Wavefront OBJ file of the C-alpha trace (Angstrom):
o trace
v 6.076 -23.035 -5.022
v 5.088 -19.723 -3.469
v 5.506 -16.568 -5.532
v 8.491 -14.361 -4.663
v 6.714 -11.046 -4.126
v 9.852 -9.323 -2.874
v 11.673 -10.063 -6.127
v 8.649 -8.974 -8.152
v 8.464 -5.749 -6.121
v 12.158 -5.093 -6.782
v 11.803 -5.873 -10.497
v 8.881 -3.445 -10.862
v 10.736 -0.821 -8.827
v 13.985 -1.071 -10.836
v 12.193 -1.274 -14.200
v 10.092 1.835 -13.582
v 11.398 4.143 -10.870
v 14.398 6.294 -11.719
v 13.759 9.386 -9.626
v 16.375 11.130 -7.500
v 16.249 9.596 -4.038
v 14.658 6.311 -5.135
v 17.776 4.275 -4.300
v 17.911 5.730 -0.786
v 14.220 4.973 -0.303
v 14.703 1.394 -1.468
v 17.711 1.018 0.850
v 15.517 2.231 3.730
v 12.819 -0.285 2.785
v 15.409 -3.094 2.707
v 16.631 -2.166 6.205
v 13.062 -1.918 7.532
v 10.448 -4.624 8.048
v 8.627 -3.696 4.801
v 9.291 -7.028 3.057
v 8.309 -9.185 6.053
v 5.545 -7.083 7.641
v 1.861 -7.972 7.303
v -0.466 -5.650 5.380
v -2.854 -5.546 8.342
v -3.419 -7.088 11.742
v -6.634 -8.876 10.787
v -8.307 -7.457 7.673
v -6.172 -8.557 4.708
v -2.787 -10.152 4.072
v -2.227 -10.438 7.792
v 0.730 -12.779 7.402
v 4.482 -12.350 7.127
v 5.296 -10.669 3.821
v 1.698 -9.524 3.362
v 2.605 -5.852 2.950
v 4.937 -6.502 0.035
v 2.456 -8.938 -1.544
v -0.371 -6.412 -1.194
v 1.729 -3.687 -2.821
v 2.517 -5.905 -5.830
v -1.100 -7.030 -6.217
v -2.298 -3.423 -6.055
v 0.246 -2.498 -8.742
v -1.194 -5.141 -11.113
v -4.779 -4.055 -10.382
v -3.836 -0.423 -10.979
v -2.317 -1.234 -14.372
v -5.461 -3.184 -15.357
v -7.700 -0.291 -14.354
v -5.582 2.185 -16.307
v -5.686 -0.093 -19.360
v -9.449 -0.347 -19.037
v -9.898 3.400 -18.585
v -7.360 4.711 -21.113
v -6.722 1.764 -23.462
v -3.539 -0.027 -24.405
v -1.648 3.292 -24.633
v -2.445 4.237 -21.027
v 1.217 5.231 -20.540
v 0.502 8.340 -22.608
v -1.863 9.511 -19.816
v -0.007 8.241 -16.740
v 3.708 7.524 -16.564
v 4.751 3.986 -15.619
v 7.038 5.578 -13.028
v 4.072 7.265 -11.322
v 2.081 4.031 -11.387
v 4.925 2.115 -9.735
v 5.558 4.819 -7.137
v 1.896 5.090 -6.162
v 1.186 1.367 -6.026
v 4.391 0.038 -4.537
v 4.788 2.760 -1.922
v 1.235 3.694 -0.900
v 1.452 1.736 2.359
v 4.996 2.546 3.536
v 3.179 4.045 6.520
v 3.004 0.456 7.804
v 6.779 0.104 8.183
v 7.481 -0.538 11.852
v 3.755 -0.518 12.560
v 2.965 -4.156 13.415
v 4.590 -6.275 16.104
v 4.243 -10.061 16.377
v 2.672 -11.144 19.674
v 0.415 -13.850 21.076
v -3.053 -13.756 22.562
v -5.238 -16.275 24.401
v -8.095 -17.723 22.355
v -10.456 -20.606 23.151
v -10.287 -23.444 20.650
v -13.329 -25.443 19.475
v -13.157 -27.536 22.679
v -13.210 -24.501 24.957
v -9.519 -24.821 25.843
v -7.442 -21.654 25.979
v -4.588 -21.578 23.481
v -1.895 -18.989 22.803
v -2.141 -17.970 19.153
v 0.082 -15.583 17.227
v -1.240 -12.261 15.981
v 0.011 -8.824 15.006
v -0.620 -5.882 17.275
v -0.265 -2.234 16.331
v 2.555 -0.185 17.832
v 2.668 3.015 15.832
v 5.998 4.734 16.455
v 5.040 7.633 14.143
v 1.311 8.385 14.637
v 0.983 10.675 11.629
v -2.091 9.130 10.014
v -2.223 6.717 7.100
v -2.046 8.026 3.535
v -0.570 11.306 4.678
v 2.078 9.383 6.621
v 3.094 7.490 3.480
v 3.381 10.787 1.572
v 5.466 12.221 4.414
v 7.847 9.240 4.468
v 8.277 9.041 0.683
v 8.797 12.798 0.455
v 11.708 12.585 2.863
v 13.530 10.559 0.176
v 12.208 11.777 -3.176
v 9.908 14.390 -4.653
v 6.368 13.307 -5.530
v 4.186 14.891 -8.171
v 0.942 16.378 -6.897
v -1.055 13.556 -8.586
v 1.144 10.896 -6.940
v 0.843 12.557 -3.534
v -2.944 12.843 -3.850
v -3.370 9.213 -4.968
v -1.249 7.948 -2.074
v -2.804 10.350 0.430
v -6.405 9.374 -0.421
v -5.957 5.669 -1.257
v -8.189 4.674 1.669
v -11.125 6.584 0.195
v -14.105 6.738 2.554
v -12.292 4.423 5.011
v -10.049 7.382 5.849
v -11.333 9.163 8.956
v -10.488 12.533 7.381
v -13.149 11.863 4.727
v -15.975 12.112 7.255
v -16.602 15.813 6.662
v -18.086 14.881 3.276
v -16.353 17.525 1.160
v -12.643 16.768 0.990
v -12.681 13.271 -0.532
v -15.136 13.984 -3.387
v -13.174 17.112 -4.202
v -9.883 15.170 -4.230
v -11.362 12.467 -6.489
v -12.831 15.080 -8.845
v -9.677 17.175 -9.116
v -7.325 14.172 -9.196
v -9.134 11.258 -10.895
v -6.023 9.101 -10.608
v -6.752 9.083 -6.858
v -10.132 7.486 -7.449
v -8.724 4.920 -9.886
v -5.989 4.015 -7.417
v -8.443 3.704 -4.532
v -10.416 1.209 -6.650
v -7.214 -0.745 -7.412
v -6.430 -0.930 -3.692
v -9.950 -2.187 -2.915
v -9.894 -4.769 -5.708
v -6.540 -6.187 -4.634
v -7.637 -6.288 -1.003
v -11.018 -7.939 -1.521
v -10.565 -9.917 -4.738
v -6.926 -11.021 -4.783
v -5.931 -11.426 -1.141
v -7.164 -14.497 0.632
v -6.329 -13.620 4.242
l 1 2 3 4 5 6 7 8 9 10 11 12 13 14 15 16 17 18 19 20 21 22 23 24 25 26 27 28 29 30 31 32 33 34 35 36 37 38 39 40 41 42 43 44 45 46 47 48 49 50 51 52 53 54 55 56 57 58 59 60 61 62 63 64 65 66 67 68 69 70 71 72 73 74 75 76 77 78 79 80 81 82 83 84 85 86 87 88 89 90 91 92 93 94 95 96 97 98 99 100 101 102 103 104 105 106 107 108 109 110 111 112 113 114 115 116 117 118 119 120 121 122 123 124 125 126 127 128 129 130 131 132 133 134 135 136 137 138 139 140 141 142 143 144 145 146 147 148 149 150 151 152 153 154 155 156 157 158 159 160 161 162 163 164 165 166 167 168 169 170 171 172 173 174 175 176 177 178 179 180 181 182 183 184 185 186 187 188 189 190 191 192 193 194
């Protein structure tokens, strides 16, 4: 039986997030494609429901990293609400981002076949991490640490990091951003199979 990542997402959300505006944000997620969208078009969790699954897996990796870094009382350093907000919502920028389509691909016998894939149709080209911060902030207030962790979760994969100064400064001033970036990488490359 396949794991119900949507229910796990909702359980984590309800158990941890009690901020003004959270219910409206969750209602928006429910009305969007968040729970059925892929996490990517070809890199990881590129299947229906992949975005929700990725968010839950990143949450678990983030908790493990915080336990490793700060010990069993990690909640004294970072609130469980912040952990849930950062992990579960870091990729809301992908809502309405992928569209199911087909493309022609040759099979092993050289015969052209139509195969399904997800193409990108970005209706709000605002970036990646910064777009997630923008969307979340339209529903509820983020702390500076939460905003920085979400904004810089792509680390050096973020095109804005190319100037060489901004990302190291963000990681140094907001170490939670670095820890979260590692959690995102670990979930992507160690936990996700497609």
